[in-house]
C-alpha positions, -999 to +999 in steps of 0.1 A: +123-333-659+148-311-642+133-278-631+165-261-618+192-251-642+218-258-616+218-296-619+220-295-657+247-269-656+267-291-633+263-320-656+273-301-688+305-291-669+313-328-663+303-341-698+319-315-720+343-292-702+367-294-732+339-280-754+330-253-729+366-241-728+368-240-766+336-220-766+350-196-740+382-190-760+361-182-790+335-160-772+358-142-747+391-141-766+407-152-734+436-176-738+425-205-716+453-231-715+447-265-730+432-289-704+453-319-695+428-333-670+395-322-656+378-330-623+345-319-607+349-300-575+325-299-546+303-268-551+295-263-514+311-231-500+293-233-466+311-221-435+304-231-399+279-203-396+245-216-408+246-196-440+248-216-472+269-202-501+268-223-532+280-217-568+260-232-596+289-253-609+326-257-602+352-276-623+389-279-618+410-279-650+446-290-648+469-279-676+507-280-683+507-243-671+489-251-638+454-256-626+424-232-627+388-234-615+358-226-637+332-210-615+299-210-635+269-189-624+235-187-642+220-152-637+184-145-646+183-108-636+202-082-617+209-091-581+231-066-562+238-092-535+260-110-561+283-080-561+293-092-526+290-129-529+310-133-562+342-118-547+337-140-516+333-171-538+365-164-557+386-155-526+373-186-507+380-209-536+415-196-541+423-201-504+407-235-503+421-250-536+452-229-541+445-223-578+431-195-599+393-192-601+377-178-633+341-165-629+317-172-659+282-157-657+255-168-682+223-148-689+196-143-716+192-106-707+213-079-724+207-056-694+217-083-669+248-091-691+259-054-690+253-053-652+272-085-646+302-075-667+308-044-646+340-048-626+334-052-588+358-030-569+364-030-532+386-003-515+392+034-518+381+054-548+418+058-560+430+025-547+411-008-552+421-035-528+402-061-548+388-061-584+366-088-597+360-090-635+334-116-645+333-131-680+297-129-692+279-150-718+249-131-732+230-123-763+256-097-774+287-120-775+272-154-782+265-159-819+231-171-832+236-206-845+206-217-866+223-240-891+224-278-885+259-282-899+272-255-876+255-270-846+271-303-854+306-287-855+302-273-820+273-286-800+284-269-768+285-235-784+251-242-800+237-250-765+250-216-753+234-200-783+200-216-776+202-205-739+211-169-747+190-164-778+162-189-773+133-165-770+110-145-792+109-149-830+144-165-831+136-194-808+123-220-833+151-214-858+177-220-831+161-248-813+151-270-843+186-277-856+199-282-821+172-308-814+180-326-847+217-328-838+211-339-802+192-369-816+225-381-833+250-378-804+257-399-773+224-402-754+241-395-720+256-363-733+225-354-752+204-357-721+226-332-702+225-307-731+187-311-734+181-306-697+203-275-697+184-259-726+151-268-709+162-252-677+178-222-693+149-211-715+127-184-698+105-175-727+072-194-725+069-198-763+105-211-766+099-236-738+068-248-756+087-252-789+116-271-771+092-295-753+074-303-785+108-310-802+119-332-773+086-352-771+099-380-795+130-384-775+117-375-740+140-402-725+165-373-724+148-360-693+146-394-676+180-407-685+191-430-657+228-422-661+221-385-656+198-391-626+225-414-610+252-388-615+231-361-599+223-384-570+260-391-565+269-354-566+243-347-538+256-376-517+293-365-521+285-329-512+266-338-481+293-362-468+319-335-473+297-309-456+292-331-425+328-339-420+340-304-428+315-288-404+326-311-375+362-305-383+359-267-383+339-269-350+369-289-336+346-319-329+367-351-326+355-375-353+363-412-346+371-435-375+339-454-369+318-422-373+338-411-403+333-445-419+295-445-412+291-411-428+312-420-458+294-453-464+259-437-463+243-434-498+209-419-488+209-381-494+179-376-471+197-393-441+229-373-449+209-341-449+196-349-414+232-355-402+244-323-419+218-303-400+228-320-367+265-313-374+260-276-366+248-284-331+262-317-317+290-316-292+299-353-298+302-367-333+283-399-323+253-377-317+248-373-354+231-407-354+207-402-325+175-422-330+184-432-365+186-469-356+151-468-344 
């Protein structure tokens, strides 16, 4: 079972980005252009300094009008540090990928939703040099979907409904029709949705209801395809992190070293090499003692 919402959020972005964008159009009334192609982007925003900055999920959407990035953040409660990190994420991503980033924040809390929706302004009182306006999914703008036929029409929106309203007395009425519909869709996609709901529910009673509903189909949380995808994402992120860190430290990386890093599929070994990449003065030193 996935305990962190981040992995499930990343998977839902890959599995049903079209559905997410349809939901965003409906919920935000923002005219997102129609996707032409979609690709998952490395979520690692780490710089050379040993401070890790990582968004929850990042997806590039290519359209006939140009490309944009969906930057998705799951926010449980107010955190004033995000008022600094979110503008950094957006500016860094724009510089790195040269396309427009759109910040989406998801929360179950009305108070957190109101806080997250406040524009972030940097600059003088009468002249803002930078303004960040997050789009926020919360209980006030996501509809309650408790009808099985409506769930079937838009499963993605129903998942957002479960996450933002799945607590208190409404939980069972929302979760039961969603569970029934998930049992009829593609198992790989259903596993991602099921994991995201499991991770996003914070109310203890709602979690209990959802786990009981999922018990007959608990293969959702053990789905080998979903596990394999998560493993591949971790491997790709660590490979990119190693090579990027060496490059930005101006460490020469011979083809033999580059090939060995790229051919490694063990995330634990890659993490060791990533840690070493911040300190080595010769790229070959990444592999010290590994042969032994």
